[in-house]
N, C-alpha and C positions, 0 to 999 in steps of 0.2 A: 388408338386404340391397337393393340393385339391381333398380329394376322392367324389368323385359326382353316386358315381355306386347307392344311395339308392335311384336312381331316374332315372333307368333302363327303366321300360313298357314306361313310360311318353313320354321319350325322342328315346328310339327305335318309339313309336307308330308315333313320327315329325320327322322323318327321311323316315317312310314309306310312309310319304305322300306328304315326296316331291316329287316333278317328276325332278329337275334341279337333281338332286343328284341322284334321280334310275337313270340316265342315264347316268353320271360321274362315278359312281359305274360299270355299265358292261361293259365299253369301260373299268377301272382298271381289270372288269376279264379278258376278254382277251387277254392285254398284261399279265401280268403275267402267271395265268393257260395255257397257250399259249405258251407261251414263254420256261417255264418248261420244257415243254411236250417233245419242238421240242431240245432241249435240251440231254436232257436226255436220250428220245431216239441214239440220234448221237454218247452221249457215248458209248453208250454198243453197236455201230455197230464195232465203232473203235474198243472197249476191251481191248485196253491195258492196263490199269491196272485192269481185271477184272471188272467186272457188275454194273451198281449203286447200285441194292440192297447191292454188298458183301458193296464197300464203305460205306453205309451209315452204315452196322456192325461196318466197321474201326471208325468210326466219335462216332458212340455210346460208342465201345472203349477206346478211348482214353482220350472224356470225364468222363467215371468213373475211367480210370484209377487214374485222381485228384483229382472228387469226395472223392471218400476210404481213401486219405488222405490226403485231404485238406489243412489242419493247417500243414504240414510237408512241403509240397511245399507253403504254402506261406513264410515259413519261408526261405526254396533255392532262391524263389525269388527275397526277401527281400537282402536275402546277396550275388545275382549276383549284380541284380539294383543298390545298395548301391556302392559292386567294380568298379560299371561304373562309376558314379558321379554320383547322381541321390539319391533324397531326399527322403523315403517311411513313407508315413503319415498312420491314420489308423482313419477311419470312421463310428460309431456304427449306425449314419442314416443321413438321409441329411441335419437335422438341423448343428450335428456337421459337416459336410462334406462342408454347407454353412458356419462353425469358422473357418476349417481350410485353406478353399480356399481366405477368406474376410480376414484373419491376414495372406497369405503369399501377396497378395494385399499391405498390405499395409506397408508389411518389407522391398519393390521395391518400394515403389512409386509407384505406378501406378494407373493410372486416367481411363484409357481406355480397356479395356479385348474384346478378341474377340473369338467365338466360330465356330468349324465346329459340325455339326449333334452329338448328343449324347443323347439318352434317358435315360441316368439313369443320366446326369444332369435337365431332366425334372421330374425322379424321384424325384432329392432332390428340387428340386425348387433354383434351380442356382443364374440364372436370378434378383429374384424378391429380395435373400440375395442381391446378390452384389450389385444390386441400392439401397436397404436400405442401400447399405454403403457405399453410393455416387460414385459406381463405374460406368460406365456406358459400357454396355456391349451390344452386335453387333453380333447379329447369320448370317454368313455368308453364309450357306449353301443353292441356290435358294427356297428353299424350304423353310427353318425355319424363314430364312428372310422375305419372304409373310408373312407367319404366325406372327412373331413379331410386322408387323407393323399390321394385323387385328390383334391384339393382341387376338390370337387364339393360342390355341391348338393343335398340329398336331392327326391325324387323320389315321395314316399311319404311321411305322416305319422304311419304305422305301424311300416314297415317300409322305413327312409328311401333302401337302399343298392337297393332291391328290379328296380332294372337291371342290376345287378351279376352276373355268375356267378360260380363258381369260381376258374374259369383266371383271372380280372383279379384275383381278390382274391390267390389266391394270388403272380401276377409283384409285385402293389403288396408285398407280405410280403417278397417276396425283398428289394426294394428298400427298403423302410424298414429291414427288421432285420439286415441281412448277411447273405442268405445265398441259396445256387445256388434257378433258378428249380424245383419238383419239376415230376420228367420228367411228359408230355401221359398219364392212366392212373392215377396214385399220389397227386393229391390226394383228402386226406381232411379233407373238413369240418369231424370234429370237429378234430382236428386244426390246425385254422386256427383253431376254436377255443377249444383251450387255451395258442396260440402269441399268440391277442392278450391273454387272459390274465395271459400271464405277463411278456408288455412295459406291460400298463397297471397290475399289482400295485404294482411300482415309481413310479407316480405318484400310485397312492389314497396310500399310506405318507406319499411328502414333503411333498404339499400341501398350503398353506395356508388358502385358500379353498375351497368347492362353492359350487355354484353352482346349484340345480334347477329345473325347471320347477313345475308346477303343474295337478289334473286340474279341482282345487276348494278354494275357500274357504269353511270352514265359522264361517258367520257368531258360531254363539254359542257358540262355542271359541276362538275368532282363531285358528284352527289353517288345514293344508296340508293336503289328499289329495294324495298319488302312486299312483298307478296304473302299475303295470312289471310283465315280466315277464322284467328282467337284472337279476343285485342291486347292479349298479354303482352304484342309483341311492339303494340303503342307505345305501353305503359314502361316494356325494357326499355326503350328507344328516347325516353323523354318524363321519363321523372326520377331516376339517379343525376347523380354531379356528373359522371361519365357514362359516359357514352362508349363499345369498341366494336365496330366491325370486321370482325373476322371473314373475309373472302377469301378463294382461288384466283388465281390472275388473269385465267383465261374470261371470267364472268362479264367482262366491261363489253361496250356496246359502246356506238358512237354519240344518239344524240336524243333528246328525248321523242323526236319523231318516232327511229327504232324502235325506244320502249312500244309506246301505245302498239308498234304491230305485232310484237312481239308479246302482249298480254290478251291478243286476241289467240294467239297460241294456247302459253300456260296453261289457263284455268283452265280452256277445253279438253284440252290432251292428256290435265294432272287430274282433276278433279271432280267431268263430267261439268262445269260449269261456268258460264257466260263470259263471268268476270266474278272474283272472286273477294270476301266483306272487306277486306282491309290491302287498300293500295298507297305506303306510304312511301314518301321524297322524301330523303333524310340532308341537306345541306350543311355539314359543321356544326357549330355550337351556336347557343340561342345567341341572337343580338342584344346589346348592353335595354332595351329597351321593352323584349320577351320577358311572358311571364312565366313561360316555358321552354323544353327541351334543356337540355347539358351543358356543362358551364363548359365541356371538355369532352373531342371528339374527336377517336383518333380512327383512322383504317391500317390494317394488319392485312398485308396483303401475303399471299402462301402460296411457293414453289410446291412445293415436297412431289415433283418428279411431273411437271406442267410443262416446264418448258422445256425438255427436252424431247415432247412427241410434238414443239412446234415443229414442221419441217419434215416431218417423216413422215413414215404407210402411215402411223396413229394419228394426227394430227386432227380427220375428220370428228375422233372421238370429242375432242376438247368443245365444239359446239355443242356438247349439251346441259342443258337448260333446269337439269334433275325435275324433269314433270312426271319420273316414272309410270310413264301410258308404258313402255316397253316389256317390265318389272308387272305391271297390268295384263300381259295380253301372250305376257310365254306359257307355255303350256309345262314349263319345269318349275319357274316358278310359284307356277298356279298349283305344284303339287305337291311342294316343297319348302314353301317361303321361304322367307331372309336369311332366318339365323343359319340353315346352311351352308351357306356361304363363304360364313366366317371374317366377315370384315364387314366397313361400315355401308356396301356401296352391291345392294342382292339386284340379282334378275339375268339380263340380258349387259345391257351397262357393266354390270361390275362382273359381271362373268372378264369385258375387257379392261375392263379398271383398275381391278385387282392386282391384275399381275404386269402389265406396266406401271402404276408408282409401288411396284412392293417387289417384283422378277418374277418373273414364270414361273420360279425353283420353289417359290413360296405359295403357288399358289398351281400344282397341277396339273388342277382334275378340273378346275373354269371354263380353261377354253373349251371342253370339251363336255358342258353343262349346258348343254345348247342342242336343240334338233335341227337349226339353220331352217327353217319352217320359214323364216321370213316377215312372219308376222310385226318383231319390233321395228325392222326399219317403215315396215310398210304403217304405222302411227307413232311414228317417233317424228314431232313439229319441227325439227332441223333438219330431218334426212340423215337423219347415222346412219350412213350404214352397218347394221352390227352383224348379221353371217359373212360380211366379207374381212370384218374384222376381224371376227372369234379361227375364221379359215387361216389370215395370215398370222396371225398368232396360233397356232398347231401346227404350222410353217417354220418358225424358229424352234416351235416345242424341238423337231424333226432334228432340224438343223442342230440343234446346239447338244444332243446326247440326252433328251428329258424324259426321252418315251418309251415304254418299257422293249425288250429285241425283240419279243414275242409280237409286238404291233408291227415292228420296222420288217420281222418279220413276211408279214402277211400281210401288208402294203407291197414291198419288193416282188413277192410274188403273184399279189391281183398286176402288176403293170411290166411282171412277164406276160401275164396272159393274153392283157388285154392289149394290148402291140401286136396281139397275133392273130386275125381277125377268128384263123380255123379251129385254132385248138382253142381258143377262147368259148367258143361255138362248140366242142365237143366237151370240152368242163361242163360248162355252166349246163350243157343237155346229161351228165350224168349225174350231175347234180340235181338236178332240177327230178330227175326220177328217185333215184334215191330217199330226197325227203320226202317224195311223197308217199313212200314205203314204210317211212317211218313217222309220217303223222296215220297211218292204221285207214278205217273206216270213218273215224270224226275227221281226217281232215287239220290235227295240229299237234305237235309235238313238245312234250315237257321238257324234254333236255336234252341244248345242244351240244353235243358233245367237242369243250375247247372253246365252243364261245357260252358257258352260263351264265353271260351277265343278261343276254340275250332274253333269258328265260326263268329269271329269275323269278318278275314279278306276272308272269303268264304267260300262256301257253303259246308259243312261237306257231304259227299258221304255216301248214305244209302247202308248196305248190301247188300249181294242178299236176304235174309230169310232166311236159313240155314248158321249154322254154318260150321269154315274148313272141321271140323272133322266130320259134316255127308256130305258134298260133298264129300270130301279125301272115304268114306265107300260108295258111292251110284259108282262116277267114277269104283275101286273096284273093286265092284260087277259088270260093264259094261263089265268088262276084266275079 
């Protein structure tokens, strides 16, 4: 998928000015944030396996165990998966993953592919690669199917069509399913989902190959674990004669016991469920005596920049289990949605991953697209210190000359004063008094000279006319 993060500011401004989108984002916040809070509280009350914070630490340790020796664990997985009858292939990047999967399709005479939701296939631009090779590719996740018809990328890693309302979906279905648009006020969401099932059923029964992602790869069994809320994932992986699982090399975990721990974290953090509707473990092609399952199974394990993070200051980002909790709780994502980020992964996780995988020069605004309030790190089920990683990216931008001279000059000026306490106190005292005068009787500043971004969408609150140190000293004198 093409990186469009260079236009982040313009795209964010468009989303902020879209009242319909703002309404949808507000509803999503209530759904995801409230749901997680409820099930975490319930988990702590039961206390059968310790509190949720303890479980987060367990999840982080499981992920670190593999990441600290990733090459060795990958070899173990390859050996176990191969012993189970699967073929393991390696892709350096999305382009190579495309080529490997197109080659598999040609080898088996595939004309149609059905897909379950996979952010990695979005990262690799897989649909475009298949279509260029003359292979029809059909998304079967409801949200992804809607967006494929709309020719749009996902805006959320869990609910890809969260920016669409039922009227927009009805118009799409009317256009592509050959029926009239439903009159206003008569649109029935269950009827729309049934309509999608009918349209997709033909594809499930006629596809030659199924492509899935993978939530986890289990080294001890050579299996892929899929966690979904729609039955399409099981049909994609069992009905066609060929199943291809496209998974990032960092998704490895050691054992099934570790999977059970992570399955307590993932759905609670993602959708506010104690467990997802479908949890599937897939190991190799079907046995000779079996009636269900693919005749051929392939794992395409993609790097695309992941191995370069191992052993670096950003290795902790590879713990990510793609739950979406960070974006659900991020005040920036809650205000602008996913498309403003310009690539596959939005929110705080995307603000770190997009620059790391594609280059800081292609996403210069994303490390700044966060308040560093810390909510993302507090809710991350595997304790990724996202604000700290964003700060490190900002440091790299400064070191690489990727920020404006005005910003560099401003920070140098601040550093000069901050290193000289008396001078700093004098300058801030003068500034506080000047800003108080600028605020007038209402105490609001409509426009800050030289700092227009601070007041572009809001009035800047004027200070009281004294610095914090002055106010604290006055309070201390009163006591």
